[in-house]
Structures are given as C-alpha cells and as structure tokens.
N, C-alpha and C positions, 0 to 999 in steps of 0.2 A: 829628895831631888839630887842631893850629892851622890847618893848611891846609884841613881840612874846615870848621872854623868860619869861616875867611875866605871859603870858597866859598859857605857858607850865607848869610853876611852880604851877599856880592856879589849873589846871586840874590834876596835879600830886597829889595835896593834896586833891582834891575832886573827887575821882575816880567814885563814884556813879553818879555824874553829867556827867562825861566823858562817862560812860557806856550808860547812857540814850541818849546822843548826838550821839554816835557811832551807836547805834541801830536805832535811827531815820534816820540817814543819809543812812545807809545800806538798811533799809526798803524802804526809798524813792527811792533810785536807783533801787531796785528790782521792785517796783511798776511801775516806768517809763519804765523799760526794758520790763516788761510783757505787758504794754499797747501798746508799739511800736510793739512787736511781734504779739499781738492780732489783732491790726489794726481795721478795720471797719467790719470784717467778723462776721457773726452770728454763723457759725459752724467752729470749729478749724480743720485744716488738721493734719495729722500725723506729718509732719515736724514742724508745729507750736507747737504741744504738746511736741515734743522732745526738742525744744528750750526753751519752758517755764519751763519744768522740769529741764533742764540744768541750767537755770538762777536761779531757786529756790535753787537747790542743791549747785550751786556755791556761791551764796550770803550767804547761811547758813554756808558753809565751811569758807568763808571769815570772817563772824561774829565770828565764833569760834576762828579763828587765832587772830583776833583783841582783843577778850576778854582775850585770853591767854596772849597776850603781855601786856595788861593793868593790869591784876591781877597776873602777873608772880611771883612777890615776895610773895604774899599771898598764891598762889598755892604751891610754894615751901615749905613754912612753914606748910601748911596744909598737904602736902604729907608726911612730916616727922612725923607729929603727927598721920597720918592715918595708919602708919605701925601696930600699936597695934590693930587696929580694921579693918584691911584689909579683914579678912575672913567674918566679919559681913557685910561689905559693898558689897562684891562680892555676897553674898547670897541675900541681899536686892535688888541689882541691876541686878539680874539674867536675868529677862525678857528684860531689856534694852540691856544688853550685847548680848543676843540671837538675838535681833533685828538688832544690828550692824553687828554681824557675819553672820546673814542671808542675809543681804544686800551684804556683801562681797562674800558670797557663790553664790548669784544670779549673781553678776557681773563677777565672775571668771568662772562660768559654762556657762554664756551667755544663760541661759534658756529661756529668753524672753526679748523683748524690748517694748518700748511704741508703741502702735498701733496694737500689736499682740493680738490674742485671746488665753487665757489660761484657764485651769481648775484646781482649787486647792480644793481638796475635793469636797464638794457640791457646791462650788462657781464657776461660769463660766462667763467670760466677756472679754471685750477689755480693755487692760491696757491703762489708760489715764495719770497716774502719779506714780512715785516711788521715794522714798528718802531713807535715812539711817534707818528710823524707820518703815515705812509702805508702802504699795502698794495700789493704788486706781484703781478700775476697774469699767467699765460701764457694768452692768449685762446683760446677753443674755439668752434668753429662749432656752437652749440647751436640757433640759430634755423633754420639750413639743414638740420639733421637729419643731418649727416655726423659730428659729434662728433670732428672732427679739429682739431689745433692749426693756427691761422691763421698762426703765425709772428710775431704782434704781441704785444708786452709792454705791459700797461696798468698805470699807477700812478695811484692815486686817494687823496685824503686820507681819514683815518679819520673826519673829521667827517661823511662821507657816511652813516655807520652810524646817525646820529640822524634822518636824513630819508628814508632808503631801506631797505626791508626786505632782509635778507640771507637768501638761500636756500642751504642746504647740500645740494649735489648729490653728495656723496661716494659714495653707493651707485651712482650712474650711471657710475662709473669702470669697473665690471665688467659690470653688466647694466642695461638701460634699457627703459622702456616706450616703444617706438618706434611712433608713429602717423603715418599718411599717408592721403591720399584719392585715389581714382580717379574721375574725372568722365566720365560717359557722356552724349553728346548725344542719341542716338536713344531713343525711347520703347520700352521693352521690359521684360519681367519678368525681373529679375536674381536673384530669390531662388532659383530652381533651381540657379544656379551656386555658391551659398554652400557647400553640403556638399563639392563637388568642390574648391573653393579651400581649404577648411579641411583636407581630406585631403592636398593637396599641401603646405600649410604644415607639417603634421605631419611629412611626409617631410623637408622642409628642416631642421626643428628637432629631428629625432630624436636627433642625436648629442649635444646639450646639454640636452635637455628635463629629465632627472632633476636635473642640476646647477642648472638654472634654477629648478626647483621648490623645491629646498632653499634656494637663495639668497633666493628670494621669501619663504619662511617666516622666514628670519633677519631680513629687513627688517621683516616684520610684527611679530615679537617686539620688535625694537628700537624701532619706531615706536609700537607699541601700538595699531595700527589694522588693520582688515580691508581688505587691498589686493585689487585685482581678480583676482590670481592669475597663474600663469605660462602658462595656456592662451591660444592666440590667439583673438581676437574680431573678428567682422565684423558690421556693420550698415549698412543702406541708408537714405539720406535724400535730400532734394532741395535744390538751391541756390535762391537768390532768383530765378534766371532759370528755374526749373523743370527744370533738368537733374538727372538722377539722380547721386548721389554715393555711392560705396562707401567706407566708413571701415574701415580695418584697423588693429588694435593688436596688436603683438607684444612679448613679453618675451624679449629676446635679448641675447647679448653685445654690448657697445657697439661693438667694432671690426667686427662683422659686420652692423650694422644696415642700412647702405646696400646691402650685397650682398644681404641677404634681401629688402629692399624691391624691388630690381630683379627678383629671381626671382619674387616674388609678382605684380608688375605683368606680367611676361612670361606667367605662367601664366593670369592673368585675361584678358589680351588674346587668348591662344590659345583659351581656352574660349569667350570672347565671340564671336570670329569664327567658331568652329566650330559652336556651338550656336544663337546668336542670329542672326548675319548669314548663317549657312549657307555660309560661305566655306571652301574647301578649305585645308589647311595650306600655308603658303608654301614653295615649293620653289625651289632654285637651278638656274639653267640651267648645269649643269656643263660642257656642251659649249662654252659661251662663255668659260669660265675658262681661264687659262693653267695649265700643268702645276704651277708653283710655288704658284699660288693654290688649285688643286684639292688638292694635297698638304696645304697649310696648313689647308684646310677640314676635312679628314678626320683631322687629327692628334688 
C-alpha cells in the first residue's frame, strides 16, 4: 500500500511522465482493439469500419478526459488567466471550433454514416471514417459516370459542412439514375429510332427490371417524393451549335451503368447507320484474319 502511495505521489509530481504513460497505454489499447476488429480480412466491411471509427473516437475522448483529470489544477489556473485574452484565443482557434461544431451538426442532423456515399462540393465518395475534426472518404468517379473507386482517399475538415451542402448518395450504391447523351452531327429525323432503342433497352434491362422497380418504390417511400420511375426514358434536343442530341436516362444497377451505356450507344449507332445513313452492317473481312484472330472472333 505504501508503495502504491509512493507511486501516486511520484506521478503527481512528475505529470509529464504520467502524461506520456497514459498516452502510451491508451494508444496500445486502441491499437489492440483495432487489430482485433480488423482480424485477418483484406477488405473491411461497413460494420468493421463503424467499430474502428467508434474505437478511435472513444479512445480519443477517453484520452481527453484523462488529460483533463491529470492537468485539472493547471487548467483551472490557465482558465483564470485566459479571461483577458479570450477573444484572441477564439479568433485564433476559429477553424478548430468550426470543426468541432461541424461534427456536432453532422451527428445531430444524421446527414450520413460510415459506409454511405456522400457528395460535398466537388468531392464524392464513400465515408470510411469520421471524427471530431475531419471526415475521410474513398473517392468515387461520379462526374465521369463510371461510379468506380478512383483509389484516392480524401480527408476534409468538418468545418466544410457549414459552407458546403452535403448530398447523401447512399441509394446510389445499388441503383442509380444514369444519364448520358449521344450527339448526332447530320440533320435527320431521329424520332422513328426511339421505339426501337427503347425496345433494345428493355431487352438489356429485362433481368433486373422487377428488382429495379421495387427498389425505386422503396426510395420514393423513403424520400417522400414522386421519382421519375424505373422505366428508361429518351428525348431529343439540340445543342447550342444546332447538332441533335439524344438524352438517355436509365435506372440500373450502379456496377452495370457503364456497360449498359456502351450497349445502348452501340444499338443506337447500328440503327442510325442502318436506317438513317442507309449503310449496311459492318462486316469483318474474315479472310484477312489469322486463324487465332478468326477463332477469337467467333468465341
């Protein structure tokens, strides 16, 4: 008992040493917990990411509490002397305060959670971690329309939530309204092609149309608005230069959006060349191909 009292008295007199010890213990506990949650998996699930984020935030909060307990007397003295320069401290720490309040604003509004897709200004990605100061996302190519991970990790301060709208794109993880344009230089009547293009789109979307319709209804009920629906839509406009432009909108699985776009473009160009330009279908000169190329073509 005496040794314990001596140890307490020693650390009370050497608070810097106690601070280092507390930080080391908390960091070790945090590292062990993260390793247990991570396990042997190469790719983290959303549940694992949530537990890792909770562990990091929890240990950080615990460390702040312990530091306050250790340095309580010094903090009280500092607070009294801080009154005279309180305004200067607030101005100097404006960004830090905004980050803390931005984290509170995010938590209170429940704008997003770990594993959801969000768009903040020009940034778009899946949330992989958030804390009191910053939010980390795995960037997604939303502007390019591929919806694939770019491999870039973006970290931005929570103060951004006060100046930039946050869009929750979580429903786009499964199905997305994919829109693209096809520009035609020649002057021609494209409307007779629309029914044929829609018929071919229906063929491409036949295997997931029922699931897409149900998922679309789920989004409508959750959002409380009347969405365009799961059926494909085509309309024709003109550009500023007078070229005709065919707009196509599909409600399809996110991972198949690029594939379906290429199929629709191929169908449109085939019908356009066949019916508008009156060109015969493109044929390969198989006699000019090698045996390997010919076999690969007919696989």
